[in-house]
C-alpha positions as CSV (number, residue, x, y, z in Angstrom):
1,X,-42.5,6.2,16.1
2,X,-39.4,7.6,14.5
3,X,-40.6,11.2,14.5
4,X,-41.7,10.8,18.2
5,X,-38.2,9.7,19.2
6,X,-36.6,12.5,17.3
7,X,-38.8,15.0,19.0
8,X,-37.6,13.7,22.4
9,X,-34.0,13.8,21.4
10,X,-34.1,17.4,20.2
11,X,-34.0,18.5,23.8
12,X,-30.3,17.3,23.9
13,X,-29.4,18.8,20.4
14,X,-28.2,22.1,19.3
15,X,-30.2,23.6,16.4
16,X,-28.0,25.6,14.2
17,X,-30.2,27.1,11.7
18,X,-33.9,27.5,10.9
19,X,-34.1,27.4,7.2
20,X,-34.4,24.2,5.2
21,X,-33.4,24.2,1.6
22,X,-34.1,21.1,-0.5
23,X,-30.5,20.3,-1.4
24,X,-27.1,21.1,-0.2
25,X,-25.1,21.9,-3.2
26,X,-23.0,24.6,-1.9
27,X,-19.2,24.9,-2.4
28,X,-17.4,25.9,0.8
29,X,-14.1,27.4,1.6
30,X,-12.7,25.8,4.8
31,X,-9.8,27.4,6.6
32,X,-9.7,26.8,10.3
33,X,-7.0,26.4,12.9
34,X,-7.9,24.7,16.2
35,X,-11.4,26.0,15.9
36,X,-14.3,24.6,17.9
37,X,-16.3,22.1,15.7
38,X,-19.6,23.4,16.9
39,X,-18.6,27.0,15.9
40,X,-17.5,25.7,12.5
41,X,-20.9,24.0,12.0
42,X,-22.7,27.1,13.1
43,X,-20.8,29.3,10.5
44,X,-21.4,26.7,7.7
45,X,-25.0,26.7,8.6
46,X,-25.3,30.4,8.6
47,X,-23.4,30.9,5.3
48,X,-25.4,28.2,3.4
49,X,-28.9,28.4,5.1
50,X,-28.9,24.7,5.7
51,X,-30.2,23.4,9.0
52,X,-27.7,21.3,10.9
53,X,-28.5,19.6,14.1
54,X,-25.4,18.7,16.3
55,X,-25.5,15.9,18.9
56,X,-24.5,17.2,22.3
57,X,-21.8,14.6,22.4
58,X,-20.1,16.1,19.3
59,X,-17.2,18.2,20.5
60,X,-13.6,19.0,19.7
61,X,-11.5,21.2,17.6
62,X,-10.9,21.3,13.8
63,X,-7.8,22.3,11.7
64,X,-8.3,22.2,8.0
65,X,-7.6,24.0,4.9
66,X,-7.5,26.3,3.2
67,X,-9.4,24.1,0.8
68,X,-12.7,24.5,-1.3
69,X,-15.0,21.5,-1.2
70,X,-18.7,20.6,-1.7
71,X,-21.0,20.9,1.3
72,X,-21.2,17.2,2.1
73,X,-17.4,16.8,1.7
74,X,-17.0,19.7,4.2
75,X,-19.2,17.6,6.6
76,X,-17.0,14.5,5.9
77,X,-13.9,16.5,7.0
78,X,-15.5,17.8,10.1
79,X,-16.8,14.5,11.2
80,X,-13.4,12.8,10.5
81,X,-11.8,15.0,13.1
82,X,-13.5,13.3,15.8
83,X,-14.9,10.0,14.6
84,X,-18.5,11.5,14.1
85,X,-20.7,10.9,11.3
86,X,-23.8,12.7,9.6
87,X,-27.1,11.7,8.1
88,X,-29.4,13.7,6.0
89,X,-33.0,13.6,7.2
90,X,-35.4,15.3,4.6
91,X,-34.1,18.9,4.3
92,X,-31.6,19.0,7.2
93,X,-28.7,17.3,8.5
94,X,-27.7,15.7,11.8
95,X,-24.0,15.3,13.1
96,X,-23.7,12.7,15.7
97,X,-21.6,10.1,17.5
98,X,-22.4,6.7,15.7
99,X,-22.8,4.8,19.0
100,X,-25.8,2.4,19.1
101,X,-26.5,3.5,22.7
102,X,-26.6,7.1,21.6
103,X,-30.3,8.3,21.6
104,X,-29.7,10.4,18.6
105,X,-28.3,7.4,16.7
106,X,-31.4,5.4,17.8
107,X,-33.8,8.0,16.7
108,X,-32.2,8.2,13.2
109,X,-31.1,4.6,12.5
110,X,-33.0,2.0,10.5
111,X,-32.8,-1.8,10.4
112,X,-32.2,-4.2,7.4
113,X,-31.9,-7.9,7.1
114,X,-29.7,-9.9,5.0
115,X,-30.2,-13.7,4.6
116,X,-26.9,-15.6,4.2
117,X,-26.5,-18.6,1.8
118,X,-22.9,-19.7,2.3
119,X,-21.7,-18.7,5.8
120,X,-23.1,-18.8,9.3
121,X,-24.6,-15.5,10.4
122,X,-23.2,-16.0,13.9
123,X,-19.7,-15.7,12.4
124,X,-20.3,-12.3,10.8
125,X,-19.8,-10.0,13.8
126,X,-16.5,-11.6,14.5
127,X,-15.3,-11.3,10.9
128,X,-16.5,-7.7,10.6
129,X,-15.2,-6.4,14.0
130,X,-15.2,-2.8,12.8
131,X,-19.1,-3.1,12.3
132,X,-19.8,-5.6,15.1
133,X,-21.8,-2.8,17.2
134,X,-24.2,-2.6,14.4
135,X,-24.7,-6.3,13.7
136,X,-27.0,-9.0,15.2
137,X,-27.1,-12.6,14.1
138,X,-30.2,-14.8,14.0
139,X,-28.8,-18.4,13.9
140,X,-32.2,-20.0,13.5
141,X,-32.9,-18.2,10.2
142,X,-29.3,-17.4,9.4
143,X,-30.1,-13.7,9.1
144,X,-27.8,-10.8,9.8
145,X,-29.7,-7.7,11.2
146,X,-28.0,-4.4,10.5
147,X,-28.8,-1.3,12.6
148,X,-27.4,1.7,10.9
149,X,-27.9,5.2,9.7
150,X,-29.7,5.3,6.3
151,X,-27.7,6.0,3.2
152,X,-24.0,5.4,2.9
153,X,-23.4,3.9,6.4
154,X,-26.0,1.2,5.8
155,X,-24.8,0.6,2.3
156,X,-21.2,0.3,3.4
157,X,-22.0,-2.3,6.0
158,X,-24.3,-4.3,3.7
159,X,-21.7,-4.4,1.1
160,X,-19.2,-5.8,3.7
161,X,-21.6,-8.5,4.8
162,X,-22.4,-9.6,1.3
163,X,-18.7,-9.7,0.3
164,X,-18.4,-12.5,2.9
165,X,-21.3,-14.5,1.8
166,X,-19.7,-16.3,-1.2
167,X,-19.4,-20.0,-2.0
168,X,-16.1,-21.6,-0.9
169,X,-13.5,-22.5,-3.5
170,X,-13.9,-25.9,-5.1
171,X,-10.9,-27.9,-6.1
172,X,-11.3,-30.4,-8.9
173,X,-9.2,-33.4,-8.7
174,X,-8.7,-35.7,-11.7
175,X,-7.3,-39.2,-11.1
176,X,-6.2,-41.5,-13.9
177,X,-5.8,-45.2,-12.9
178,X,-4.1,-47.3,-15.5
179,X,-3.6,-51.2,-15.3
180,X,-0.2,-52.2,-16.8
181,X,0.6,-56.0,-17.2
182,X,4.1,-57.2,-16.4
183,X,4.7,-57.9,-20.1
184,X,3.8,-54.3,-21.1
185,X,5.8,-53.0,-18.4
186,X,8.9,-54.8,-19.6
187,X,8.2,-53.7,-23.2
188,X,8.4,-50.0,-22.1
189,X,12.1,-50.7,-21.1
190,X,11.6,-51.0,-17.3
191,X,12.6,-54.8,-17.3
192,X,15.6,-54.2,-15.1
193,X,13.5,-52.6,-12.2
194,X,12.4,-54.8,-9.4
195,X,8.5,-54.6,-9.3
196,X,6.2,-56.4,-7.0
197,X,2.9,-57.3,-8.8
198,X,-0.3,-57.4,-7.0
199,X,-3.3,-59.7,-7.4
200,X,-5.0,-59.4,-10.7
201,X,-2.1,-58.3,-12.7
202,X,-0.3,-60.5,-15.1
């Protein structure tokens, strides 16, 4: 189902390169001033031989460098310029807008569930507003369903949800009750104080 969806989406994508190396371990020199992001990605793909697919919604200009960084760090810098993200799919990369309504996001995203023990699942989207687009709550089972890109995006959201699901702080109160007779009270030197004694005290 995922592969079928991806094939459909390819019609709205720009395929930058045709070669598919197993790993992206290249170190890149970035030095761009107001350069079209798609042109930057095309150049990186050509220089490294790594296939990069670009969502048609990805556009803008990049100013960065001069700086030497690993391949995926270079993608981080490119994506940060416009609020984009990327995901590695087997031997190629996809740069996209992380919008749940984006067909490219839908084709590459996965779902995971987290059962909560200490907080109400329905409260989680409000507590994690920056991730609320990717969260659904099932009140009946107290599950949070996360829809995100596999890898670091999914892990980041999972960690944020788990950080909320902790037991509340408990306060231990110790109370000491002592019964003191009127005679003992006066022996301690409080005989000049006016004290009203209740029932049961001598």
